[in-house]
N, C-alpha and C positions, 0 to 999 in steps of 0.2 A: 864667182865667189867660192870660198872654201867652206866646207861643211864638216863639222865635227859632231859625231853622234855617240853617245854613251848609253848603253842599255843597262838598267840597274836591277839586280836580283833582290827579291824580298822573300819573306816567308809567305806561305799561303794565307790569304786574307779570308778568314772565316767571318760569318755574320757577326756584327758588333765591333769589328776592327775600326779604330780611329784612323781612317785612311789619310786624312790631312796631316796628322802628326807623323804617320809612317813616311809619307812622302817628304816632309820637311827634313826628317832625320836622315833619310837616304840621299837626299841631294845636297845636304849641308857640306860645304867645302868644294862642291862641284860646280854649282851654278853661278853665273855672273849676270849682270843687268842685260836685258834684252834676249836672254836665252828662252828657248821654247821647251816646256815640259809637256810631254805627251803621256797620257795615261789610258789604259785599256778600260773600256766601259764595263766589260765582263767582271773585272776585278772589283770595280767600284760598286756594281750592282750586288755582287755577292757580299761585300763588306757592309753594304747598307741593308742587307736582309731582304732584298727584293727577290725572294725565292718562293716557289710553289712546289709542294710535294705531290707529284702526279699520281702517286699510289692512292691518294685520298680523293681523287677526282672521278666522278661517274660520267662517262661519255654518253652523248646523245646520238641520235640517228645520223645527223649530218657529219659529226665527228667520225663515226664508223665508216661512212662512205668515203671521207677524205683519207682515212688511214688504210682502207681496203682497196677498192677499185681504183680510186684516183691516184694514190701513191704507188701501189704495187703494179697496176697495169698501164696507167698513163705515163707517170714519171718513170716507171721501170720499163717502159716500152717506147712509144713514139716520141714523147717529149724529151726523154732522156737521150735518145739518139739525135734528135734535131738540135738540141742544145749542146751536144758534144760532151755529155757527162762521162767520166772515167768508167771503165768496165766494172771496177770494184764497187763504185758508187751505184751503178745500175743493179748489180747483184744485191747490194744492201737494200735498195729500195724494193726490189722484187720479193725480198724476205722481210719487209717491214713488219715489226711485231704488231699483232692484231690489238690486244688489250692495251699494252703500254702505248702503242702508237695512237690509238683512239683517245686515250686520256690526254696525250700531248696535244692532239688536234683540238680537243675540247678546251684546253687552257688557251690555245691560240685564238679560237673563236671568241672566247669571252674577253680576251685581252686586246687583240689587234684586229679582229674582224675577219670576214670570209676571204677577201682577196689575199690578205697576207697568209691566211691559213692554207691557201692553195699552193704555197711554196713547198718545196720538198725538204727544206731545212731552214733554220734561222728565220722563222716566221716573225717578221716585224721586230727583230732584235731578241726574240726568245731563244735561249741557248741551253743545251743540255751537257755540253762538253765541259771537262774540268770541274764537274760537280758530282757529289756522291749520290748513291742510291737512286731514287726516282726524282731528285730535285732538278728543276730548271730555273734559270735566272730570267727575270723580266727586264725590259729596257728601263733605264733611269727615268724617273717621272719628270725631273727638271734638270737636265744635264748642264744647262747654262748656269744655274745656281751652284751646282757642284763645282764646275770649273772656277767660278768666282770665289768660292770658299777656299779652294786650294791655292789660288793665286794670292788671296789676302793672307793666308797662313804663311806662305813663303815670304811675302813682303813684310808682315808684322814681326815674324820671329827671326828672320834672317836679314831684313833690310834690302832684299833684292827685288828688282822690278822685272817680272817675267811674264810671258804669255803661257797660259795653260790650255791645252787642247785635249779633248776626249775623243777616242777613236773606237769605232765598232769594226770588228773583223769582217763583216759582210761587205759585199762589193758594190761600189758605184761605177757606172759605165759612162765613158766620156767620148764625145765626138766634137772636136775643136773646143768651143766654149760652152757646149751643152753638157751638163753633168747630171745624170739621172741616178738618184739615190734609191736604195732599196726600201726606204721608209721616209716618212716626213721627218726632217731634222731641222734644227734651229740654224744650221750653218748657212750663211748667205751664199747664193749662187748655185745651190743644189736644188733640183726639182724632183718631183716624184710622180711616176705614172700610175701606180696603184698595184700593190702586192706583187704577185708572181709575174705580172706583165713586164716589170723592170728587168727581171732576170732573163726572161725569154727574149726580149728586145735586144738586150746587150749581148747575149750569147749568139743569137742568130745573125745579127749584124756585125759581129766580131768587133765590138767597140772596145776601147781601151779600158781595162779593168783595174781598179785600185780600191783599197779599203776606204771606209767612210768616216770623215770627220763629222761628229754630230754636234759639237759645241766648242766654243773657245771663249776665253776671257783674257783681256790684256791688249796687246798690240794687234793691229789689223793683219790678217793673213788672207791673201787672195785664194779663191777656190782651187786653182790649179796647184799652187804651192802646198796648200793644205792637204790635197789628195796625195801629192808626192810624199809629204811628211807622214801621212797615214800609212802609206805603203812601206816606207822605210821602217817605221815602228813595227809594223806587222812582221817584216822580214827579220828584224833583230830580236823580237821578243820570243821567237820560237813557238813551239806547239804545246808547251806545258805537258799535261798528261796525254794529250792527243787532240788533233784537229776536230774530230767528230766523236760521238759517243761510241761508235763502232771501233775506231782505232784506239780509243782510250781503254775499252774493255779488253781488246786484244793485247795491248801492251801490259795491262795489269793482270792479264791471264785470269779473267773473271767474267761474269755475265754482264749484260747491259746495265743491270741495276745492282751489281755486286761491288762496285767501287766504294771505298770508305773514305772518311775524312783523313785518316792516318795514311792511306795510300797516296792521296793527293799531296799531303804535307811532305812526302818523301821525294817529290819531284821538284826540280828547279823551276821557279817562276820569275818572269821578267816583265812586270806590268808597266814599268816606267822607262821612258827614253828622254834624255836631255839632248837637245840639238842646239848647236851654235853656228851662226853664219858669220864669216869674217872675210874681209877683202884680201 
């Protein structure tokens, strides 16, 4: 089969953005029946206002342990080596900020629990990249509902029958027909081991790594194709202001919490991909 994929640029979606209307306008004239519209969860979470200002969070004892010895010495030491983290990533983890890091871990503990908080990044879908100041985005509360809303908006306003898939940039690991997701997701065929164990298992066993489809609405998409589509979208959408909060601050030439909304709006963002299969 032939595959045609078009990545679509939008302005930065601040909280309060009507993402369904934005998507409809951006894909108007591009989509046909049976196309697949893929959207980044991060952009949808930000537009929905699922944000926390970690500058206002008071960390507890467990959060400080996770930000200190666990992240700096364990992830920045043996776990980082065993799982094959890049040298720069290990350096970043060894210099994990004490106060800001503890506040981040406290948000993770409250939102997604201990096992996810033991991750060294993207704890349960929590993400600090491409956000200003001390904000982090939380995972969508009901991604299936969001996917359905977008699909219905395209169908009602454009008369097109499409499938909508929402994708998280975090990694699912596959061995044959076994797909281990980094968190519990609604997508059929994906299983979850529990927090940081998924990452360690996938990296140590060198399983196939692809980004994670978290929900879809419309036509049926089997897990392997959905994972392939998630990876395609991730490769096409680029890095925005940066893959991590460290790379983002370096590119913006500011501190970890010095990025502003205006800085983010100056960067090209591609949260939407339209995919078409044909014979």
